[in-house]
ZAMARGU-4260 file (C-alpha; in steps of 0.2 Angstrom, whole numbers, plus 5000, padded with zeros to 4 digits):
<rodrens>
0) 5000/5000/5000 | 5005/5018/4997 | 5011/5028/5012 | 4997/5039/5020 | 5002/5057/5019
5) 4994/5074/5015 | 4983/5074/4999 | 4992/5080/4984 | 4985/5094/4973 | 4977/5089/4956
10) 4990/5094/4943 | 4977/5097/4930 | 4968/5111/4939 | 4980/5123/4946 | 4972/5135/4960
15) 4969/5153/4954 | 4980/5165/4962 | 4971/5177/4974 | 4979/5192/4965 | 4970/5187/4949
20) 4953/5184/4957 | 4951/5202/4963 | 4953/5210/4946 | 4941/5197/4938 | 4928/5201/4952
25) 4930/5220/4949 | 4928/5217/4930 | 4912/5207/4932 | 4905/5220/4944 | 4909/5234/4931
30) 4901/5224/4917 | 4885/5221/4927 | 4884/5240/4931 | 4886/5244/4912 | 4872/5233/4907
35) 4861/5241/4920 | 4863/5258/4912 | 4847/5263/4901 | 4853/5272/4886 | 4842/5287/4880
40) 4835/5291/4863 | 4829/5307/4856 | 4824/5311/4838 | 4820/5327/4830 | 4809/5324/4815
45) 4808/5337/4801 | 4794/5335/4789 | 4799/5343/4773 | 4786/5333/4763 | 4769/5339/4756
50) 4759/5327/4768 | 4756/5326/4787 | 4765/5311/4794 | 4765/5302/4811 | 4781/5298/4819
55) 4783/5286/4833 | 4798/5281/4844 | 4796/5263/4847 | 4804/5250/4859 | 4803/5233/4852
60) 4803/5221/4867 | 4796/5206/4857 | 4787/5203/4841 | 4770/5208/4847 | 4774/5219/4862
65) 4780/5236/4856 | 4781/5250/4868 | 4778/5268/4861 | 4791/5279/4869 | 4785/5295/4860
70) 4773/5300/4846 | 4769/5316/4836 | 4758/5321/4821 | 4769/5333/4811 | 4761/5344/4797
75) 4771/5349/4781 | 4786/5361/4784 | 4785/5358/4803 | 4796/5348/4816 | 4794/5339/4832
80) 4805/5330/4844 | 4802/5313/4851 | 4810/5309/4868 | 4822/5309/4877 | 4816/5292/4881
85) 4826/5277/4888 | 4825/5258/4885 | 4835/5243/4890 | 4852/5241/4883 | 4848/5226/4872
90) 4830/5231/4866 | 4830/5238/4849 | 4823/5256/4846 | 4815/5261/4830 | 4809/5277/4822
95) 4792/5273/4814 | 4785/5286/4801 | 4769/5284/4791 | 4755/5294/4785 | 4741/5294/4798
100) 4730/5282/4788 | 4745/5270/4784 | 4752/5269/4802 | 4746/5251/4805 | 4749/5244/4788
105) 4763/5253/4779 | 4775/5261/4792 | 4793/5266/4787 | 4804/5259/4801 | 4822/5264/4805
110) 4832/5256/4819 | 4842/5270/4829 | 4856/5269/4841 | 4857/5278/4858 | 4859/5297/4858
115) 4851/5312/4848 | 4846/5310/4830 | 4838/5321/4816 | 4826/5313/4804 | 4821/5322/4788
120) 4805/5317/4779 | 4804/5322/4761 | 4792/5317/4746 | 4799/5302/4737 | 4802/5302/4719
125) 4787/5296/4708 | 4797/5281/4702 | 4796/5272/4719 | 4782/5264/4729 | 4785/5275/4744
130) 4776/5291/4747 | 4790/5299/4756 | 4809/5296/4760 | 4816/5297/4777 | 4835/5300/4781
135) 4842/5299/4798 | 4858/5307/4804 | 4867/5309/4821 | 4863/5326/4829 | 4880/5335/4831
140) 4873/5352/4835 | 4870/5348/4854 | 4880/5340/4867 | 4874/5322/4870 | 4860/5319/4882
145) 4867/5302/4887 | 4884/5303/4896 | 4888/5285/4889 | 4889/5292/4871
</rodrens>
C-alpha cells in the first residue's frame, strides 16, 4: 500500500492566484453595472414633405409587444422632437414614420442607436412605391443627452 500522507493537489487544475481573482471580480461587477445603464434616445423629425406624417419612437421588446416611447403628428414644413426616452440596453429602438392612415399597415421603420438624431422626411420620387423618404443622421449640434455616448 502507498504511504498515507497529506493529499496531493490535482496537477490538471492549478488553483487561481488570489491576486488574479480580485481584478476578475471587479471586471464582472463593472460589466453588470454597464448593462444596467438605460441608454436614452431622442429624435427630431423634420417634415419637409407635402403630407402630414405620424412619427413614433418605438421600443421593440418582442414581436408583438411594442412600447411607444413617443409619438407626434407633424404637418408639412414643421418639426417635432420625440424623447428623450430610455430603453433597456439590448432592446432595439425604431423610428416609425407613416401617413396617419397608413400607420398600422405601411410604416417606414428605421432602427436607431442611443443618443440624439435628426430625421428628415421628404416626398419620394414618383418612380418608387414609397410616398416619402426618410433620412436619419446623428445630431451633432447639441451635446449628448446620454453621458455614455
